[in-house]
C-alpha positions in Angstrom: 0.0 0.0 0.0 3.0 2.2 0.0 2.2 3.0 -3.7 -0.9 4.8 -2.6 0.6 8.2 -3.6 0.9 6.9 -7.2 -2.8 6.9 -7.6 -2.9 10.7 -7.9 0.7 11.2 -9.3 -0.1 9.4 -12.6 -3.1 11.7 -13.4 -1.0 14.7 -12.3 1.8 13.8 -14.7 -0.7 13.3 -17.5 -2.1 16.7 -16.9 1.3 18.4 -16.9 2.4 16.6 -20.1 -0.8 17.5 -21.9 -0.9 21.0 -20.6 2.7 21.9 -21.6 2.3 20.4 -25.0 -0.1 23.2 -25.8 -2.1 21.1 -28.3 0.9 20.1 -30.4 0.5 16.4 -29.7 -1.5 14.2 -32.0 -4.7 12.6 -31.0 -3.2 9.1 -30.6 -0.4 10.3 -28.3 -2.8 12.6 -26.4 -5.2 9.6 -25.9 -2.3 7.4 -24.8 -1.2 9.9 -22.2 -4.7 10.9 -21.0 -6.2 7.4 -20.9 -3.0 5.7 -19.9 -2.3 7.9 -16.9 -5.8 7.2 -15.4 -5.4 3.5 -16.4 -2.2 3.2 -14.4 -4.0 4.9 -11.5 -6.8 2.5 -11.7 -4.4 -0.5 -11.9 -2.6 0.8 -8.8 -5.9 1.3 -7.0 -6.9 -2.3 -7.8 -3.6 -3.6 -6.4 -4.1 -1.4 -3.2 -7.6 -2.7 -2.8 -6.4 -6.2 -3.1 -3.7 -5.7 -0.5 -6.1 -3.9 1.8 -8.4 -6.9 1.8 -5.8 -9.6 1.9 -3.6 -8.1 4.6 -5.6 -5.3 6.3 -3.6 -2.6 8.0 -3.7 -2.2 11.8 -7.1 -1.0 13.0 -8.2 -1.0 9.3 -6.5 2.4 8.6 -3.4 3.1 6.5 -1.8 6.6 6.5 1.0 7.8 4.3 2.7 11.2 5.1 4.4 12.7 2.1 5.5 16.1 3.5 4.5 19.0 5.7 3.1 22.0 3.9 4.1 24.7 6.3 4.7 25.3 10.0 3.4 28.6 11.3 2.9 29.1 15.0 1.7 25.6 15.6 -0.3 25.3 12.4 1.5 22.6 10.5 -0.8 20.9 7.9 0.7 17.9 6.4 0.2 16.3 2.9 -0.9 13.0 4.3 -3.1 10.3 2.7 -5.7 8.4 4.8 -7.0 5.1 3.6 -9.8 3.2 5.3 -12.9 1.4 4.1 -14.7 4.6 3.1 -11.9 6.2 1.2 -11.0 2.8 -0.3 -14.5 2.5 -1.8 -14.3 6.0 -3.3 -10.8 5.3 -4.6 -12.1 2.4 -6.6 -15.0 4.4 -7.9 -13.0 7.4 -8.9 -10.2 5.6 -10.7 -12.3 2.7 -12.0 -15.2 4.7 -13.4 -12.8 7.5 -14.4 -10.7 5.1 -16.5 -13.8 3.7 -18.3 -15.0 7.2 -19.1 -11.6 8.2 -20.4 -11.5 5.1 -22.6 -14.9 6.0 -24.0 -13.9 9.7 -24.5 -10.8 8.7 -26.4 -13.2 7.5 -29.2 -16.0 9.9 -28.6 -13.9 13.1 -28.8 -12.0 12.1 -32.0 -11.9 15.0 -34.4 -12.9 17.6 -31.9 -10.8 20.7 -31.6 -8.9 20.8 -28.3 -8.6 17.0 -28.0 -5.5 17.1 -25.9 -6.9 20.0 -23.8 -9.9 17.8 -23.0 -7.8 15.1 -21.5 -5.6 17.6 -19.6 -8.8 18.8 -17.9 -10.1 15.3 -17.1 -6.7 14.2 -15.8 -6.7 17.3 -13.5 -10.2 16.4 -12.3 -9.1 12.8 -11.4 -6.1 14.2 -9.5 -8.3 16.7 -7.6 -11.0 14.1 -6.8 -8.4 11.7 -5.4 -7.0 14.4 -3.1 -10.5 15.0 -1.9 -11.2 11.4 -0.9 -7.7 10.5 0.3 -6.7 13.7 2.3 -6.4 13.1 6.0 -7.2 16.7 6.9 -9.9 19.1 5.8 -7.4 21.5 4.2 -6.1 18.9 1.8 -9.7 17.8 1.2 -10.7 21.4 0.5 -7.8 21.7 -2.0 -9.2 18.8 -3.9 -12.7 20.2 -3.4 -11.8 23.5 -5.1 -9.9 21.6 -7.8 -12.9 19.6 -9.0 -14.9 22.9 -9.0 -12.3 24.4 -11.3 -12.4 21.4 -13.5 -16.2 21.5 -13.8 -15.9 25.1 -15.0 -13.2 24.2 -17.6 -15.1 21.1 -18.8 -18.6 22.6 -18.9 -17.2 25.5 -20.9 -15.0 23.3 -23.1 -16.8 24.5 -26.3 -16.1 28.1 -25.2 -16.5 29.6 -28.7 -20.2 29.4 -28.1 -21.1 32.2 -25.6 -23.9 30.2 -24.1 -21.5 27.4 -23.1 -19.2 30.0 -21.5 -22.1 31.4 -19.6 -23.2 27.9 -18.4 -19.7 27.3 -17.1 -19.5 30.6 -15.4 -22.9 29.9 -13.8 -21.8 26.6 -12.4 -18.6 28.1 -11.1 -20.2 31.0 -9.3 -23.1 29.0 -7.9 -21.0 26.2 -6.5 -18.7 28.9 -4.9 -21.6 29.7 -2.6 -21.4 26.3 -1.0 -17.6 26.4 -1.0 -17.6 29.7 1.0 -19.9 28.1 3.5 -17.5 25.2 3.8 -14.5 27.5 4.2 -16.4 29.2 7.2 -16.8 25.7 8.7 -13.1 25.0 8.4 -12.3 28.4 10.0 -14.6 27.7 13.0 -13.3 24.2 13.5 -9.7 25.3 13.6 -10.5 28.3 15.8 -12.2 26.0 18.3 -10.2 22.8 18.1 -6.8 24.0 16.8 -6.5 21.4 14.1 -8.0 20.4 10.7 -6.8 16.8 10.9 -10.0 14.8 10.4 -9.2 12.0 12.9 -8.1 14.5 15.5 -11.3 16.5 15.0 -13.3 13.3 15.6 -11.4 12.7 18.8 -11.3 16.3 20.1 -14.9 17.3 19.3 -16.5 15.1 22.0 -13.9 16.2 24.6 -14.2 20.0 24.0 -17.8 20.5 22.9 -21.0 19.8 24.7 -23.9 18.5 22.6 -25.6 21.4 20.8 -22.6 23.8 21.3 -23.5 26.9 19.1 -20.0 27.0 17.5 -20.2 23.3 16.6 -23.6 23.8 15.2 -22.5 26.7 13.0 -19.5 24.6 11.8 -21.6 21.6 10.9 -24.2 23.8 9.2 -21.4 25.4 7.2 -20.1 22.0 6.1 -23.6 20.9 5.2 -23.9 24.1 3.0 -20.7 23.0 1.2 -22.1 19.6 0.6 -25.4 21.0 -0.7 -23.6 23.1 -3.2 -21.2 20.4 -4.4 -23.9 17.8 -4.7 -26.3 20.1 -6.5 -29.1 20.0 -3.9 -32.0 22.4 -3.4 -31.7 25.3 -3.4 -28.1 25.4 -4.9 -28.9 23.2 -7.9 -29.5 25.8 -10.6 -26.2 25.2 -12.3 -27.0 21.5 -12.9 -29.4 21.8 -15.9 -26.9 24.0 -17.8 -24.0 21.7 -17.1 -24.9 19.6 -20.2 -23.2 22.3 -22.3 -20.0 20.3 -22.0 -19.2 17.1 -24.0 -21.1 14.0 -23.1 -18.2 12.3 -21.3 -18.1 15.3 -19.0 -21.6 14.6 -17.8 -20.6 11.0 -17.0 -17.4 11.9 -15.3 -18.5 14.9 -13.2 -22.3 14.8 -12.7 -23.0 11.1 -12.8 -19.9 9.4 -11.4 -17.9 11.3 -9.0 -18.1 15.1 -8.3 -21.7 15.2 -7.1 -21.0 12.5 -4.6 -18.3 14.6 -2.9 -20.8 16.3 -0.7 -22.2 12.9 0.5 -18.6 11.7 1.1 -18.0 14.8 3.3 -21.1 14.2 5.3 -20.2 10.6 5.9 -16.6 11.3 6.8 -17.6 14.0 9.3 -20.7 12.1 10.7 -19.4 11.8 14.3 -19.0 15.6 14.5 -22.4 16.1 13.0 -23.8 13.9 15.6 -23.0 16.4 18.3 -24.5 19.4 16.7 -27.9 19.0 18.3 -28.7 20.1 21.9 -31.4 17.6 22.4 -31.0 13.8 22.7 -34.0 13.3 20.3 -32.0 15.1 17.6 -28.8 13.2 18.3 -27.3 10.8 15.7 -26.3 7.6 17.5 -23.7 5.0 16.5 -26.3 2.2 16.2 -27.4 3.7 12.9 -30.8 4.9 14.2 -31.1 8.5 13.2 -33.1 11.3 14.9 -36.8 11.1 14.1 -37.4 14.8 13.7 -34.1 15.8 11.9 -34.3 12.8 9.5 -38.0 13.5 9.0 -37.2 17.0 7.8 -34.3 15.7 5.7 -36.5 13.0 4.1 -39.2 15.6 3.4 -36.5 17.7 1.7 -35.3 14.7 -0.2 -38.8 13.9 -1.4 -39.3 17.4 -2.5 -36.0 17.4 -4.4 -36.8 14.1 -6.1 -40.3 15.2 -7.0 -38.9 18.4 -8.5 -36.2 16.4 -10.4 -38.9 14.2 -11.9 -41.2 17.1 -12.9 -38.3 19.3 -14.3 -36.8 16.4 -16.2 -40.1 15.5 -17.8 -40.8 19.0 -18.8 -37.4 19.4 -20.4 -38.2 16.8 -23.0 -34.5 15.8 -23.4 -33.1 12.5 -22.2 -29.7 13.9 -21.1 -31.4 16.6 -19.1 -33.6 14.0 -17.4 -30.6 12.0 -16.4 -28.9 15.1 -15.2 -31.8 15.9 -12.8 -31.5 12.5 -11.2 -28.4 13.9 -9.4 -30.7 15.9 -7.2 -32.0 12.6 -5.7 -28.6 12.4 -4.0 -30.5 14.0 -1.1 -31.4 10.4 -0.2 -27.8 9.6 0.2 -27.2 12.6 2.4 -30.1 11.3 4.6 -28.3 7.9 4.7 -25.1 9.6 5.7 -26.8 11.6 8.5 -28.5 8.4 9.7 -25.2 6.6 9.9 -26.3 3.9 7.4 -22.9 3.4 5.7 -23.7 0.0 4.2 -26.8 0.9 2.2 -25.1 4.2 1.4 -22.2 2.4 -0.3 -24.7 0.3 -2.1 -26.4 3.4 -3.4 -23.1 4.8 -4.5 -22.3 1.6 -6.5 -25.8 1.6 -8.1 -25.5 5.3 -8.9 -22.1 5.0 -10.5 -22.8 1.8 -12.5 -26.5 2.1 -13.4 -27.0 1.0 -17.0 -23.8 -1.1 -17.1 -23.5 -4.8 -16.3 -20.8 -4.2 -13.8 -19.9 -7.2 -11.6 -19.8 -5.4 -8.3 -23.1 -3.7 -8.8 -24.7 -6.9 -10.0 -23.2 -8.7 -6.9 -24.7 -6.1 -4.6 -28.0 -6.4 -6.3 -28.0 -10.2 -6.0 -27.2 -10.3 -2.3 -29.6 -7.4 -1.6 -32.6 -9.4 -2.9 -33.1 -12.1 -5.5 -36.3 -10.4 -6.7 -34.2 -7.6 -8.3 -32.7 -10.1 -10.8 -29.8 -7.8 -11.6 -31.9 -4.9 -12.6 -29.4 -2.2 -11.6 -31.9 0.7 -11.6 -33.8 -1.1 -8.8 -30.5 -1.6 -6.9 -30.4 2.1 -6.3 -34.1 2.1 -5.2 -33.4 -0.8 -2.8 -30.5 1.0 -1.2 -32.7 4.1 -0.8 -35.4 2.1 0.8 -32.9 1.0 3.5 -32.2 4.7 4.1 -36.0 5.2 4.6 -36.0 2.3 7.1 -33.2 4.0 9.1 -35.4 7.0 9.6 
């Protein structure tokens, strides 16, 4: 597992090579670099997943410190990678799905102007997304968080010669910045109160220094939730999502169906123990048994139902298949409910079904089979089954 850092180094190298070539490389060489770098990352991830399962690290957690960013008056954030069951799942999704989409794009984008530029952007996206899911501190996570936001702007506005596409990219960039500002406030509050941004230290210190319902903790968690709402395109910060189809089709698959929109759910899941302390009343408290608070989850589920109902109506009215698929991302509200309820197992099932719906992918099929024989490998229903588990948690 010492090769963990290579999972994001390969896409970074691909991005640098393609960027500094300034479009002078041919399509074949650009595809070799762009697809090959992500393929090497996926192969490395597969080997790490195998090692993690065959010889699990102590306590089920592997950390790899690469260097210390800075050291200023006790503030010494490190560039450290954290691998556990949650980040391992996301690692496989980001690199595995990312590689398949890159492979498809190498054919789909043939003949398009800016062929190498497209793969430079997508390589940068994979690099940023891996930093987001592997970072052991919120500062490194935020670095990747902003990176995927930048890539969404670049990819949505890929056909920038059309002013409408440029406007759609700008709209996505500005609207998602609203959620990112909220998240930045959350980071400031947590560091001010706890003196660290290391995620594992935060999870340890929060119960020691905060009483349940502490106003500062409540503000911090609400700010983090605001960031998740913006990144996962939830109500009311979803207005950029319909216009995001201005980019090439592989962009929709890479950003809005496979990885980026699940970043908010990942953040909520990672910070769940801290979120559990944000309520002053026991009836609002998230408990480790997985039984969520009745009132909070009731409100969250009502919001999720409203979001899904809106997605169905808006998608139907649009009359375009791609737009209808795009609106399904709003239904990630159910996954946020699952994260709040502490239901990690069905949440992972939903992730797998969301990422692989429409493809006969072995892992998604396996999940469907063990979930219920009645589904008979209908992957669209696998997602519905996982959502039903979230409803049962409430």
